[in-house]
mmCIF file of the N, C-alpha and C atoms, coordinates in Angstrom:
data_MODEL
# 
_entry.id   MODEL 
# 
loop_
_atom_site.group_PDB 
_atom_site.id 
_atom_site.type_symbol 
_atom_site.label_atom_id 
_atom_site.label_alt_id 
_atom_site.label_comp_id 
_atom_site.label_asym_id 
_atom_site.label_entity_id 
_atom_site.label_seq_id 
_atom_site.pdbx_PDB_ins_code 
_atom_site.Cartn_x 
_atom_site.Cartn_y 
_atom_site.Cartn_z 
_atom_site.occupancy 
_atom_site.B_iso_or_equiv 
_atom_site.pdbx_formal_charge 
_atom_site.auth_seq_id 
_atom_site.auth_comp_id 
_atom_site.auth_asym_id 
_atom_site.auth_atom_id 
_atom_site.pdbx_PDB_model_num 
ATOM 1   N N  . UNK A 1 1  ? 5.701   7.871  -15.923 1.00 0.00 ? 1  UNK A N  1 
ATOM 2   C CA . UNK A 1 1  ? 6.509   8.745  -15.069 1.00 0.00 ? 1  UNK A CA 1 
ATOM 3   C C  . UNK A 1 1  ? 7.613   7.929  -14.424 1.00 0.00 ? 1  UNK A C  1 
ATOM 4   N N  . UNK A 1 2  ? 8.754   8.498  -14.407 1.00 0.00 ? 2  UNK A N  1 
ATOM 5   C CA . UNK A 1 2  ? 9.880   7.826  -13.772 1.00 0.00 ? 2  UNK A CA 1 
ATOM 6   C C  . UNK A 1 2  ? 9.926   8.117  -12.283 1.00 0.00 ? 2  UNK A C  1 
ATOM 7   N N  . UNK A 1 3  ? 10.893  7.507  -11.643 1.00 0.00 ? 3  UNK A N  1 
ATOM 8   C CA . UNK A 1 3  ? 11.092  7.704  -10.208 1.00 0.00 ? 3  UNK A CA 1 
ATOM 9   C C  . UNK A 1 3  ? 11.450  9.166  -9.948  1.00 0.00 ? 3  UNK A C  1 
ATOM 10  N N  . UNK A 1 4  ? 10.937  9.725  -8.880  1.00 0.00 ? 4  UNK A N  1 
ATOM 11  C CA . UNK A 1 4  ? 11.304  11.087 -8.515  1.00 0.00 ? 4  UNK A CA 1 
ATOM 12  C C  . UNK A 1 4  ? 10.622  12.165 -9.326  1.00 0.00 ? 4  UNK A C  1 
ATOM 13  N N  . UNK A 1 5  ? 9.489   11.839 -9.952  1.00 0.00 ? 5  UNK A N  1 
ATOM 14  C CA . UNK A 1 5  ? 8.819   12.831 -10.791 1.00 0.00 ? 5  UNK A CA 1 
ATOM 15  C C  . UNK A 1 5  ? 7.447   13.234 -10.277 1.00 0.00 ? 5  UNK A C  1 
ATOM 16  N N  . UNK A 1 6  ? 7.253   13.153 -8.982  1.00 0.00 ? 6  UNK A N  1 
ATOM 17  C CA . UNK A 1 6  ? 5.991   13.603 -8.429  1.00 0.00 ? 6  UNK A CA 1 
ATOM 18  C C  . UNK A 1 6  ? 5.233   12.500 -7.724  1.00 0.00 ? 6  UNK A C  1 
ATOM 19  N N  . UNK A 1 7  ? 4.092   12.893 -7.137  1.00 0.00 ? 7  UNK A N  1 
ATOM 20  C CA . UNK A 1 7  ? 3.247   11.969 -6.398  1.00 0.00 ? 7  UNK A CA 1 
ATOM 21  C C  . UNK A 1 7  ? 1.889   11.888 -7.078  1.00 0.00 ? 7  UNK A C  1 
ATOM 22  N N  . UNK A 1 8  ? 1.494   10.687 -7.471  1.00 0.00 ? 8  UNK A N  1 
ATOM 23  C CA . UNK A 1 8  ? 0.204   10.497 -8.124  1.00 0.00 ? 8  UNK A CA 1 
ATOM 24  C C  . UNK A 1 8  ? -0.893  10.489 -7.066  1.00 0.00 ? 8  UNK A C  1 
ATOM 25  N N  . UNK A 1 9  ? -1.937  11.264 -7.305  1.00 0.00 ? 9  UNK A N  1 
ATOM 26  C CA . UNK A 1 9  ? -3.088  11.295 -6.410  1.00 0.00 ? 9  UNK A CA 1 
ATOM 27  C C  . UNK A 1 9  ? -4.009  10.147 -6.808  1.00 0.00 ? 9  UNK A C  1 
ATOM 28  N N  . UNK A 1 10 ? -4.162  9.180  -5.922  1.00 0.00 ? 10 UNK A N  1 
ATOM 29  C CA . UNK A 1 10 ? -4.978  8.010  -6.264  1.00 0.00 ? 10 UNK A CA 1 
ATOM 30  C C  . UNK A 1 10 ? -6.457  8.285  -6.119  1.00 0.00 ? 10 UNK A C  1 
ATOM 31  N N  . UNK A 1 11 ? -6.839  9.012  -5.062  1.00 0.00 ? 11 UNK A N  1 
ATOM 32  C CA . UNK A 1 11 ? -8.239  9.388  -4.909  1.00 0.00 ? 11 UNK A CA 1 
ATOM 33  C C  . UNK A 1 11 ? -8.317  10.652 -4.079  1.00 0.00 ? 11 UNK A C  1 
ATOM 34  N N  . UNK A 1 12 ? -9.418  11.360 -4.238  1.00 0.00 ? 12 UNK A N  1 
ATOM 35  C CA . UNK A 1 12 ? -9.668  12.582 -3.478  1.00 0.00 ? 12 UNK A CA 1 
ATOM 36  C C  . UNK A 1 12 ? -11.020 12.408 -2.794  1.00 0.00 ? 12 UNK A C  1 
ATOM 37  N N  . UNK A 1 13 ? -11.004 12.405 -1.469  1.00 0.00 ? 13 UNK A N  1 
ATOM 38  C CA . UNK A 1 13 ? -12.249 12.267 -0.717  1.00 0.00 ? 13 UNK A CA 1 
ATOM 39  C C  . UNK A 1 13 ? -13.061 13.554 -0.844  1.00 0.00 ? 13 UNK A C  1 
ATOM 40  N N  . UNK A 1 14 ? -14.388 13.439 -0.947  1.00 0.00 ? 14 UNK A N  1 
ATOM 41  C CA . UNK A 1 14 ? -15.210 14.649 -1.041  1.00 0.00 ? 14 UNK A CA 1 
ATOM 42  C C  . UNK A 1 14 ? -15.120 15.485 0.228   1.00 0.00 ? 14 UNK A C  1 
ATOM 43  N N  . UNK A 1 15 ? -15.290 16.790 0.064   1.00 0.00 ? 15 UNK A N  1 
ATOM 44  C CA . UNK A 1 15 ? -15.303 17.737 1.177   1.00 0.00 ? 15 UNK A CA 1 
ATOM 45  C C  . UNK A 1 15 ? -14.036 17.683 2.026   1.00 0.00 ? 15 UNK A C  1 
ATOM 46  N N  . UNK A 1 16 ? -12.903 17.537 1.365   1.00 0.00 ? 16 UNK A N  1 
ATOM 47  C CA . UNK A 1 16 ? -11.598 17.618 2.027   1.00 0.00 ? 16 UNK A CA 1 
ATOM 48  C C  . UNK A 1 16 ? -10.880 18.841 1.467   1.00 0.00 ? 16 UNK A C  1 
ATOM 49  N N  . UNK A 1 17 ? -9.804  19.275 2.125   1.00 0.00 ? 17 UNK A N  1 
ATOM 50  C CA . UNK A 1 17 ? -9.048  20.414 1.572   1.00 0.00 ? 17 UNK A CA 1 
ATOM 51  C C  . UNK A 1 17 ? -8.610  20.167 0.131   1.00 0.00 ? 17 UNK A C  1 
ATOM 52  N N  . UNK A 1 18 ? -8.210  18.935 -0.178  1.00 0.00 ? 18 UNK A N  1 
ATOM 53  C CA . UNK A 1 18 ? -7.770  18.623 -1.545  1.00 0.00 ? 18 UNK A CA 1 
ATOM 54  C C  . UNK A 1 18 ? -8.912  18.812 -2.537  1.00 0.00 ? 18 UNK A C  1 
ATOM 55  N N  . UNK A 1 19 ? -10.097 18.293 -2.180  1.00 0.00 ? 19 UNK A N  1 
ATOM 56  C CA . UNK A 1 19 ? -11.254 18.424 -3.071  1.00 0.00 ? 19 UNK A CA 1 
ATOM 57  C C  . UNK A 1 19 ? -11.647 19.886 -3.225  1.00 0.00 ? 19 UNK A C  1 
ATOM 58  N N  . UNK A 1 20 ? -11.692 20.619 -2.118  1.00 0.00 ? 20 UNK A N  1 
ATOM 59  C CA . UNK A 1 20 ? -12.061 22.040 -2.182  1.00 0.00 ? 20 UNK A CA 1 
ATOM 60  C C  . UNK A 1 20 ? -11.043 22.848 -2.977  1.00 0.00 ? 20 UNK A C  1 
ATOM 61  N N  . UNK A 1 21 ? -9.780  22.403 -2.970  1.00 0.00 ? 21 UNK A N  1 
ATOM 62  C CA . UNK A 1 21 ? -8.735  23.115 -3.699  1.00 0.00 ? 21 UNK A CA 1 
ATOM 63  C C  . UNK A 1 21 ? -8.682  22.765 -5.173  1.00 0.00 ? 21 UNK A C  1 
ATOM 64  N N  . UNK A 1 22 ? -9.455  21.738 -5.584  1.00 0.00 ? 22 UNK A N  1 
ATOM 65  C CA . UNK A 1 22 ? -9.504  21.383 -7.001  1.00 0.00 ? 22 UNK A CA 1 
ATOM 66  C C  . UNK A 1 22 ? -8.633  20.212 -7.390  1.00 0.00 ? 22 UNK A C  1 
ATOM 67  N N  . UNK A 1 23 ? -8.014  19.546 -6.430  1.00 0.00 ? 23 UNK A N  1 
ATOM 68  C CA . UNK A 1 23 ? -7.195  18.387 -6.740  1.00 0.00 ? 23 UNK A CA 1 
ATOM 69  C C  . UNK A 1 23 ? -8.096  17.248 -7.204  1.00 0.00 ? 23 UNK A C  1 
ATOM 70  N N  . UNK A 1 24 ? -7.644  16.493 -8.201  1.00 0.00 ? 24 UNK A N  1 
ATOM 71  C CA . UNK A 1 24 ? -8.441  15.392 -8.744  1.00 0.00 ? 24 UNK A CA 1 
ATOM 72  C C  . UNK A 1 24 ? -7.620  14.112 -8.771  1.00 0.00 ? 24 UNK A C  1 
ATOM 73  N N  . UNK A 1 25 ? -8.324  12.967 -8.749  1.00 0.00 ? 25 UNK A N  1 
ATOM 74  C CA . UNK A 1 25 ? -7.651  11.678 -8.887  1.00 0.00 ? 25 UNK A CA 1 
ATOM 75  C C  . UNK A 1 25 ? -6.845  11.676 -10.181 1.00 0.00 ? 25 UNK A C  1 
ATOM 76  N N  . UNK A 1 26 ? -5.691  11.068 -10.130 1.00 0.00 ? 26 UNK A N  1 
ATOM 77  C CA . UNK A 1 26 ? -4.745  10.946 -11.245 1.00 0.00 ? 26 UNK A CA 1 
ATOM 78  C C  . UNK A 1 26 ? -3.922  12.204 -11.497 1.00 0.00 ? 26 UNK A C  1 
ATOM 79  N N  . UNK A 1 27 ? -4.183  13.292 -10.748 1.00 0.00 ? 27 UNK A N  1 
ATOM 80  C CA . UNK A 1 27 ? -3.259  14.425 -10.816 1.00 0.00 ? 27 UNK A CA 1 
ATOM 81  C C  . UNK A 1 27 ? -1.899  13.956 -10.289 1.00 0.00 ? 27 UNK A C  1 
ATOM 82  N N  . UNK A 1 28 ? -0.844  14.558 -10.783 1.00 0.00 ? 28 UNK A N  1 
ATOM 83  C CA . UNK A 1 28 ? 0.493   14.258 -10.280 1.00 0.00 ? 28 UNK A CA 1 
ATOM 84  C C  . UNK A 1 28 ? 1.030   15.541 -9.646  1.00 0.00 ? 28 UNK A C  1 
ATOM 85  N N  . UNK A 1 29 ? 1.222   15.511 -8.334  1.00 0.00 ? 29 UNK A N  1 
ATOM 86  C CA . UNK A 1 29 ? 1.747   16.676 -7.624  1.00 0.00 ? 29 UNK A CA 1 
ATOM 87  C C  . UNK A 1 29 ? 3.251   16.701 -7.839  1.00 0.00 ? 29 UNK A C  1 
ATOM 88  N N  . UNK A 1 30 ? 3.739   17.777 -8.453  1.00 0.00 ? 30 UNK A N  1 
ATOM 89  C CA . UNK A 1 30 ? 5.168   17.872 -8.748  1.00 0.00 ? 30 UNK A CA 1 
ATOM 90  C C  . UNK A 1 30 ? 5.886   18.869 -7.847  1.00 0.00 ? 30 UNK A C  1 
ATOM 91  N N  . UNK A 1 31 ? 5.137   19.836 -7.277  1.00 0.00 ? 31 UNK A N  1 
ATOM 92  C CA . UNK A 1 31 ? 5.747   20.823 -6.390  1.00 0.00 ? 31 UNK A CA 1 
ATOM 93  C C  . UNK A 1 31 ? 4.725   21.292 -5.362  1.00 0.00 ? 31 UNK A C  1 
ATOM 94  N N  . UNK A 1 32 ? 5.228   21.672 -4.196  1.00 0.00 ? 32 UNK A N  1 
ATOM 95  C CA . UNK A 1 32 ? 4.432   22.380 -3.196  1.00 0.00 ? 32 UNK A CA 1 
ATOM 96  C C  . UNK A 1 32 ? 5.209   23.627 -2.837  1.00 0.00 ? 32 UNK A C  1 
ATOM 97  N N  . UNK A 1 33 ? 4.586   24.782 -3.010  1.00 0.00 ? 33 UNK A N  1 
ATOM 98  C CA . UNK A 1 33 ? 5.238   26.072 -2.754  1.00 0.00 ? 33 UNK A CA 1 
ATOM 99  C C  . UNK A 1 33 ? 6.606   26.158 -3.427  1.00 0.00 ? 33 UNK A C  1 
ATOM 100 N N  . UNK A 1 34 ? 6.685   25.629 -4.648  1.00 0.00 ? 34 UNK A N  1 
ATOM 101 C CA . UNK A 1 34 ? 7.919   25.734 -5.427  1.00 0.00 ? 34 UNK A CA 1 
ATOM 102 C C  . UNK A 1 34 ? 8.977   24.712 -5.082  1.00 0.00 ? 34 UNK A C  1 
ATOM 103 N N  . UNK A 1 35 ? 8.697   23.820 -4.120  1.00 0.00 ? 35 UNK A N  1 
ATOM 104 C CA . UNK A 1 35 ? 9.659   22.774 -3.744  1.00 0.00 ? 35 UNK A CA 1 
ATOM 105 C C  . UNK A 1 35 ? 9.243   21.476 -4.413  1.00 0.00 ? 35 UNK A C  1 
ATOM 106 N N  . UNK A 1 36 ? 10.194  20.856 -5.102  1.00 0.00 ? 36 UNK A N  1 
ATOM 107 C CA . UNK A 1 36 ? 9.919   19.648 -5.882  1.00 0.00 ? 36 UNK A CA 1 
ATOM 108 C C  . UNK A 1 36 ? 9.419   18.513 -4.996  1.00 0.00 ? 36 UNK A C  1 
ATOM 109 N N  . UNK A 1 37 ? 8.399   17.803 -5.457  1.00 0.00 ? 37 UNK A N  1 
ATOM 110 C CA . UNK A 1 37 ? 7.883   16.613 -4.785  1.00 0.00 ? 37 UNK A CA 1 
ATOM 111 C C  . UNK A 1 37 ? 8.371   15.414 -5.588  1.00 0.00 ? 37 UNK A C  1 
ATOM 112 N N  . UNK A 1 38 ? 9.079   14.499 -4.915  1.00 0.00 ? 38 UNK A N  1 
ATOM 113 C CA . UNK A 1 38 ? 9.650   13.362 -5.641  1.00 0.00 ? 38 UNK A CA 1 
ATOM 114 C C  . UNK A 1 38 ? 8.741   12.144 -5.632  1.00 0.00 ? 38 UNK A C  1 
ATOM 115 N N  . UNK A 1 39 ? 7.943   11.973 -4.553  1.00 0.00 ? 39 UNK A N  1 
ATOM 116 C CA . UNK A 1 39 ? 7.063   10.804 -4.455  1.00 0.00 ? 39 UNK A CA 1 
ATOM 117 C C  . UNK A 1 39 ? 6.016   11.050 -3.378  1.00 0.00 ? 39 UNK A C  1 
ATOM 118 N N  . UNK A 1 40 ? 5.167   10.060 -3.157  1.00 0.00 ? 40 UNK A N  1 
ATOM 119 C CA . UNK A 1 40 ? 4.082   10.208 -2.196  1.00 0.00 ? 40 UNK A CA 1 
ATOM 120 C C  . UNK A 1 40 ? 4.559   10.441 -0.772  1.00 0.00 ? 40 UNK A C  1 
ATOM 121 N N  . UNK A 1 41 ? 5.639   9.778  -0.388  1.00 0.00 ? 41 UNK A N  1 
ATOM 122 C CA . UNK A 1 41 ? 6.167   9.961  0.972   1.00 0.00 ? 41 UNK A CA 1 
ATOM 123 C C  . UNK A 1 41 ? 6.650   11.391 1.148   1.00 0.00 ? 41 UNK A C  1 
ATOM 124 N N  . UNK A 1 42 ? 7.368   11.903 0.168   1.00 0.00 ? 42 UNK A N  1 
ATOM 125 C CA . UNK A 1 42 ? 7.849   13.290 0.238   1.00 0.00 ? 42 UNK A CA 1 
ATOM 126 C C  . UNK A 1 42 ? 6.675   14.259 0.329   1.00 0.00 ? 42 UNK A C  1 
ATOM 127 N N  . UNK A 1 43 ? 5.601   13.966 -0.400  1.00 0.00 ? 43 UNK A N  1 
ATOM 128 C CA . UNK A 1 43 ? 4.411   14.816 -0.374  1.00 0.00 ? 43 UNK A CA 1 
ATOM 129 C C  . UNK A 1 43 ? 3.830   14.879 1.041   1.00 0.00 ? 43 UNK A C  1 
ATOM 130 N N  . UNK A 1 44 ? 3.659   13.729 1.671   1.00 0.00 ? 44 UNK A N  1 
ATOM 131 C CA . UNK A 1 44 ? 3.103   13.685 3.024   1.00 0.00 ? 44 UNK A CA 1 
ATOM 132 C C  . UNK A 1 44 ? 4.002   14.417 4.000   1.00 0.00 ? 44 UNK A C  1 
ATOM 133 N N  . UNK A 1 45 ? 5.299   14.183 3.922   1.00 0.00 ? 45 UNK A N  1 
ATOM 134 C CA . UNK A 1 45 ? 6.247   14.845 4.819   1.00 0.00 ? 45 UNK A CA 1 
ATOM 135 C C  . UNK A 1 45 ? 6.166   16.359 4.649   1.00 0.00 ? 45 UNK A C  1 
ATOM 136 N N  . UNK A 1 46 ? 6.103   16.835 3.410   1.00 0.00 ? 46 UNK A N  1 
ATOM 137 C CA . UNK A 1 46 ? 6.049   18.276 3.161   1.00 0.00 ? 46 UNK A CA 1 
ATOM 138 C C  . UNK A 1 46 ? 4.769   18.881 3.724   1.00 0.00 ? 46 UNK A C  1 
ATOM 139 N N  . UNK A 1 47 ? 3.637   18.203 3.537   1.00 0.00 ? 47 UNK A N  1 
ATOM 140 C CA . UNK A 1 47 ? 2.365   18.726 4.047   1.00 0.00 ? 47 UNK A CA 1 
ATOM 141 C C  . UNK A 1 47 ? 2.395   18.792 5.570   1.00 0.00 ? 47 UNK A C  1 
ATOM 142 N N  . UNK A 1 48 ? 2.954   17.776 6.190   1.00 0.00 ? 48 UNK A N  1 
ATOM 143 C CA . UNK A 1 48 ? 2.953   17.719 7.658   1.00 0.00 ? 48 UNK A CA 1 
ATOM 144 C C  . UNK A 1 48 ? 3.861   18.744 8.307   1.00 0.00 ? 48 UNK A C  1 
ATOM 145 N N  . UNK A 1 49 ? 4.733   19.388 7.541   1.00 0.00 ? 49 UNK A N  1 
ATOM 146 C CA . UNK A 1 49 ? 5.568   20.441 8.118   1.00 0.00 ? 49 UNK A CA 1 
ATOM 147 C C  . UNK A 1 49 ? 4.825   21.768 8.202   1.00 0.00 ? 49 UNK A C  1 
ATOM 148 N N  . UNK A 1 50 ? 3.585   21.800 7.718   1.00 0.00 ? 50 UNK A N  1 
ATOM 149 C CA . UNK A 1 50 ? 2.774   23.016 7.734   1.00 0.00 ? 50 UNK A CA 1 
ATOM 150 C C  . UNK A 1 50 ? 1.639   22.886 8.732   1.00 0.00 ? 50 UNK A C  1 
ATOM 151 N N  . UNK A 1 51 ? 1.065   24.019 9.098   1.00 0.00 ? 51 UNK A N  1 
ATOM 152 C CA . UNK A 1 51 ? 0.007   24.064 10.107  1.00 0.00 ? 51 UNK A CA 1 
ATOM 153 C C  . UNK A 1 51 ? -1.372  24.136 9.456   1.00 0.00 ? 51 UNK A C  1 
ATOM 154 N N  . UNK A 1 52 ? -2.406  23.623 10.157  1.00 0.00 ? 52 UNK A N  1 
ATOM 155 C CA . UNK A 1 52 ? -3.778  23.797 9.675   1.00 0.00 ? 52 UNK A CA 1 
ATOM 156 C C  . UNK A 1 52 ? -4.068  25.274 9.439   1.00 0.00 ? 52 UNK A C  1 
ATOM 157 N N  . UNK A 1 53 ? -4.784  25.562 8.363   1.00 0.00 ? 53 UNK A N  1 
ATOM 158 C CA . UNK A 1 53 ? -5.098  26.948 8.031   1.00 0.00 ? 53 UNK A CA 1 
ATOM 159 C C  . UNK A 1 53 ? -4.127  27.564 7.044   1.00 0.00 ? 53 UNK A C  1 
ATOM 160 N N  . UNK A 1 54 ? -2.941  26.969 6.907   1.00 0.00 ? 54 UNK A N  1 
ATOM 161 C CA . UNK A 1 54 ? -1.990  27.477 5.919   1.00 0.00 ? 54 UNK A CA 1 
ATOM 162 C C  . UNK A 1 54 ? -2.480  27.118 4.515   1.00 0.00 ? 54 UNK A C  1 
ATOM 163 N N  . UNK A 1 55 ? -2.179  27.991 3.578   1.00 0.00 ? 55 UNK A N  1 
ATOM 164 C CA . UNK A 1 55 ? -2.535  27.727 2.179   1.00 0.00 ? 55 UNK A CA 1 
ATOM 165 C C  . UNK A 1 55 ? -1.249  27.387 1.432   1.00 0.00 ? 55 UNK A C  1 
ATOM 166 N N  . UNK A 1 56 ? -1.235  26.214 0.815   1.00 0.00 ? 56 UNK A N  1 
ATOM 167 C CA . UNK A 1 56 ? -0.084  25.763 0.049   1.00 0.00 ? 56 UNK A CA 1 
ATOM 168 C C  . UNK A 1 56 ? -0.418  25.810 -1.435  1.00 0.00 ? 56 UNK A C  1 
ATOM 169 N N  . UNK A 1 57 ? 0.564   26.143 -2.236  1.00 0.00 ? 57 UNK A N  1 
ATOM 170 C CA . UNK A 1 57 ? 0.379   26.159 -3.678  1.00 0.00 ? 57 UNK A CA 1 
ATOM 171 C C  . UNK A 1 57 ? 0.922   24.840 -4.231  1.00 0.00 ? 57 UNK A C  1 
ATOM 172 N N  . UNK A 1 58 ? -0.004  24.019 -4.734  1.00 0.00 ? 58 UNK A N  1 
ATOM 173 C CA . UNK A 1 58 ? 0.355   22.734 -5.328  1.00 0.00 ? 58 UNK A CA 1 
ATOM 174 C C  . UNK A 1 58 ? 0.502   22.924 -6.825  1.00 0.00 ? 58 UNK A C  1 
ATOM 175 N N  . UNK A 1 59 ? 1.611   22.467 -7.395  1.00 0.00 ? 59 UNK A N  1 
ATOM 176 C CA . UNK A 1 59 ? 1.767   22.423 -8.844  1.00 0.00 ? 59 UNK A CA 1 
ATOM 177 C C  . UNK A 1 59 ? 1.471   20.992 -9.254  1.00 0.00 ? 59 UNK A C  1 
ATOM 178 N N  . UNK A 1 60 ? 0.506   20.830 -10.150 1.00 0.00 ? 60 UNK A N  1 
ATOM 179 C CA . UNK A 1 60 ? 0.105   19.481 -10.556 1.00 0.00 ? 60 UNK A CA 1 
ATOM 180 C C  . UNK A 1 60 ? 0.118   19.354 -12.071 1.00 0.00 ? 60 UNK A C  1 
ATOM 181 N N  . UNK A 1 61 ? 0.401   18.145 -12.486 1.00 0.00 ? 61 UNK A N  1 
ATOM 182 C CA . UNK A 1 61 ? 0.322   17.779 -13.892 1.00 0.00 ? 61 UNK A CA 1 
ATOM 183 C C  . UNK A 1 61 ? -1.000  17.042 -14.055 1.00 0.00 ? 61 UNK A C  1 
ATOM 184 N N  . UNK A 1 62 ? -1.851  17.535 -14.941 1.00 0.00 ? 62 UNK A N  1 
ATOM 185 C CA . UNK A 1 62 ? -3.140  16.882 -15.208 1.00 0.00 ? 62 UNK A CA 1 
ATOM 186 C C  . UNK A 1 62 ? -3.190  16.640 -16.698 1.00 0.00 ? 62 UNK A C  1 
ATOM 187 N N  . UNK A 1 63 ? -3.071  15.361 -17.075 1.00 0.00 ? 63 UNK A N  1 
ATOM 188 C CA . UNK A 1 63 ? -2.980  15.059 -18.501 1.00 0.00 ? 63 UNK A CA 1 
ATOM 189 C C  . UNK A 1 63 ? -1.726  15.706 -19.057 1.00 0.00 ? 63 UNK A C  1 
ATOM 190 N N  . UNK A 1 64 ? -1.902  16.521 -20.080 1.00 0.00 ? 64 UNK A N  1 
ATOM 191 C CA . UNK A 1 64 ? -0.738  17.179 -20.686 1.00 0.00 ? 64 UNK A CA 1 
ATOM 192 C C  . UNK A 1 64 ? -0.522  18.592 -20.178 1.00 0.00 ? 64 UNK A C  1 
ATOM 193 N N  . UNK A 1 65 ? -1.392  19.045 -19.267 1.00 0.00 ? 65 UNK A N  1 
ATOM 194 C CA . UNK A 1 65 ? -1.250  20.430 -18.817 1.00 0.00 ? 65 UNK A CA 1 
ATOM 195 C C  . UNK A 1 65 ? -0.804  20.500 -17.365 1.00 0.00 ? 65 UNK A C  1 
ATOM 196 N N  . UNK A 1 66 ? -0.142  21.592 -17.044 1.00 0.00 ? 66 UNK A N  1 
ATOM 197 C CA . UNK A 1 66 ? 0.300   21.846 -15.678 1.00 0.00 ? 66 UNK A CA 1 
ATOM 198 C C  . UNK A 1 66 ? -0.553  22.964 -15.120 1.00 0.00 ? 66 UNK A C  1 
ATOM 199 N N  . UNK A 1 67 ? -0.948  22.846 -13.857 1.00 0.00 ? 67 UNK A N  1 
ATOM 200 C CA . UNK A 1 67 ? -1.728  23.916 -13.228 1.00 0.00 ? 67 UNK A CA 1 
ATOM 201 C C  . UNK A 1 67 ? -1.309  24.065 -11.783 1.00 0.00 ? 67 UNK A C  1 
ATOM 202 N N  . UNK A 1 68 ? -1.659  25.191 -11.203 1.00 0.00 ? 68 UNK A N  1 
ATOM 203 C CA . UNK A 1 68 ? -1.385  25.408 -9.788  1.00 0.00 ? 68 UNK A CA 1 
ATOM 204 C C  . UNK A 1 68 ? -2.711  25.517 -9.048  1.00 0.00 ? 68 UNK A C  1 
ATOM 205 N N  . UNK A 1 69 ? -2.742  24.934 -7.851  1.00 0.00 ? 69 UNK A N  1 
ATOM 206 C CA . UNK A 1 69 ? -3.935  24.916 -7.017  1.00 0.00 ? 69 UNK A CA 1 
ATOM 207 C C  . UNK A 1 69 ? -3.582  25.437 -5.630  1.00 0.00 ? 69 UNK A C  1 
ATOM 208 N N  . UNK A 1 70 ? -4.410  26.313 -5.083  1.00 0.00 ? 70 UNK A N  1 
ATOM 209 C CA . UNK A 1 70 ? -4.229  26.778 -3.711  1.00 0.00 ? 70 UNK A CA 1 
ATOM 210 C C  . UNK A 1 70 ? -5.048  25.877 -2.817  1.00 0.00 ? 70 UNK A C  1 
ATOM 211 N N  . UNK A 1 71 ? -4.384  25.199 -1.885  1.00 0.00 ? 71 UNK A N  1 
ATOM 212 C CA . UNK A 1 71 ? -5.069  24.256 -1.006  1.00 0.00 ? 71 UNK A CA 1 
ATOM 213 C C  . UNK A 1 71 ? -4.848  24.665 0.441   1.00 0.00 ? 71 UNK A C  1 
ATOM 214 N N  . UNK A 1 72 ? -5.961  24.913 1.155   1.00 0.00 ? 72 UNK A N  1 
ATOM 215 C CA . UNK A 1 72 ? -5.872  25.275 2.573   1.00 0.00 ? 72 UNK A CA 1 
ATOM 216 C C  . UNK A 1 72 ? -5.925  24.020 3.411   1.00 0.00 ? 72 UNK A C  1 
ATOM 217 N N  . UNK A 1 73 ? -4.931  23.859 4.278   1.00 0.00 ? 73 UNK A N  1 
ATOM 218 C CA . UNK A 1 73 ? -4.849  22.665 5.107   1.00 0.00 ? 73 UNK A CA 1 
ATOM 219 C C  . UNK A 1 73 ? -5.851  22.729 6.249   1.00 0.00 ? 73 UNK A C  1 
ATOM 220 N N  . UNK A 1 74 ? -6.377  21.554 6.635   1.00 0.00 ? 74 UNK A N  1 
ATOM 221 C CA . UNK A 1 74 ? -7.147  21.486 7.860   1.00 0.00 ? 74 UNK A CA 1 
ATOM 222 C C  . UNK A 1 74 ? -6.404  20.552 8.813   1.00 0.00 ? 74 UNK A C  1 
ATOM 223 N N  . UNK A 1 75 ? -7.029  20.215 9.922   1.00 0.00 ? 75 UNK A N  1 
ATOM 224 C CA . UNK A 1 75 ? -6.316  19.439 10.943  1.00 0.00 ? 75 UNK A CA 1 
ATOM 225 C C  . UNK A 1 75 ? -6.232  17.957 10.616  1.00 0.00 ? 75 UNK A C  1 
ATOM 226 N N  . UNK A 1 76 ? -6.962  17.501 9.607   1.00 0.00 ? 76 UNK A N  1 
ATOM 227 C CA . UNK A 1 76 ? -6.959  16.086 9.269   1.00 0.00 ? 76 UNK A CA 1 
ATOM 228 C C  . UNK A 1 76 ? -6.097  15.807 8.047   1.00 0.00 ? 76 UNK A C  1 
ATOM 229 N N  . UNK A 1 77 ? -4.814  16.091 8.163   1.00 0.00 ? 77 UNK A N  1 
ATOM 230 C CA . UNK A 1 77 ? -3.906  15.857 7.047   1.00 0.00 ? 77 UNK A CA 1 
ATOM 231 C C  . UNK A 1 77 ? -3.294  14.474 7.216   1.00 0.00 ? 77 UNK A C  1 
ATOM 232 N N  . UNK A 1 78 ? -3.343  13.668 6.138   1.00 0.00 ? 78 UNK A N  1 
ATOM 233 C CA . UNK A 1 78 ? -2.789  12.338 6.287   1.00 0.00 ? 78 UNK A CA 1 
ATOM 234 C C  . UNK A 1 78 ? -2.417  11.741 4.971   1.00 0.00 ? 78 UNK A C  1 
# 
C-alpha cells in the first residue's frame, strides 16, 4: 500500500467497539462514513470528532475484498 491509502489495523483488543464491530488485525481502514482515511493519524482524528454511542460505518480492505462494518463508539476511543 502506498502513502495515503488507508490505516492498517495492527491489533484489535478483545471486547472493544472495534472487536464487536468485526474489525480484525491487518484490516486496512480506507473510509469512515464515506470519508477517505489516508493514514492512522487521520483515522484517530476522524474517530475523535464523534461522540460515544455513535455508529460509524468503516470501509475496510481485508485481503482482496472490501467490506463495510458498523462500529459503535464507546468512551474509550484512542
